[in-house]
N, C-alpha and C positions, 0 to 999 in steps of 0.2 A: 615509463608511462604512469601517470597518476590521475585518478579521478578527482575532479575539483569538488569542493564542498557543495552540498545540496544538489547533487547530480542524479538524474534519473536516466538509466539506459534500459531500453526495452529488451525483452527476451530475444535471444538469437542475434543480437547486434554485435558487430565486430568493431572494437575500438583500437585504433592504431597510433594514437597520439594522446598526450596529456590533455585533460579537459579543464576548461575554465569553470568558475563557479556558476551555478544556476542553469545549466542547459538541460534540455530533454532531447536525447538522441535516439535514433532508430536506424536500422538498415545495415547493409554490408557493402561498403564501409559505412559506419554510423555517421549520420549527418544530423545537425541540429534541426529539429522539427518545430520547436518553440522554446520559449523561455520558461523557467519554473513558475514565475508569476502568471503567465498565460495559461499554463497547464493547470495550476491550482484554481484559477478563476473559472475555467471550463468545467472542471470536476466539481467545484463547489456549486456551480449552477445546476449541474446534473443531479447532485445529491438532493436538491430541493424538489426535483421532479419525480424521483423514484423512492421506493421504500428503502430505508437504511436499517441495519441491524446493529445492536450494541455488542461490542467485543465480549464482554463478560458473559453474555447469554450464549455465545457460540465458541467459547474457549474449547479447543480441541481435547483438553484433558477431562472435560466434564460435560460435553455436549450430549443431549439426550437423542435417541433415535428420531423422536418427533421433530426436534429443532434441526437435526441434520437433514431430514426430509424437506422441511420448510426452506432451508438454505439451498439445497439442490434444485428445488422447484423454482425458486426465485432466480437463480443463475440461468436456468434453462429458458426462462422467459425474456430476460434482459440483463444488462449489467447490474451488478450488485455491489454495495459498499458495506463494509463492516467498520464501524466507527468506534473511537474511544480507546484503542489499544495503547497509544502513547500516553494518553491521559491516565489510564489505569496504571500503567507502568510508573508514572511519576507519583501516583498516590500510593505506591507500594503494593498494588494489586496486579494480578495477571502476569506475573513474571514467568518466563519460560526457563527451562534448564540452561539455555544459552545466556539469558540475562539475569538469572537469579542472583549471582554473585554481585552484579552491579547494583541490585536493588537492596542488598542487605547492609 
């Protein structure tokens, strides 16, 4: 069994076969709930409606107690998005111990 490229599998889903490119799957057994472009369109639209937070301000290695409180309060009210993580990684910022070697 292999996940296809650009595959999203929701938490607690059970995959029993190889996946094609671009599906979003959920459930047990996992079924396709939408395509990746549909998922991205929906979440991009949601991000215009709610407050987003930039990755570098909420980096787990340097987050302040105040910012942590803001983040927890935002998540308690509604969905929350932290943006810019991949962009920061591509700029050589925000690497984690897991990705540090790849960014050097």
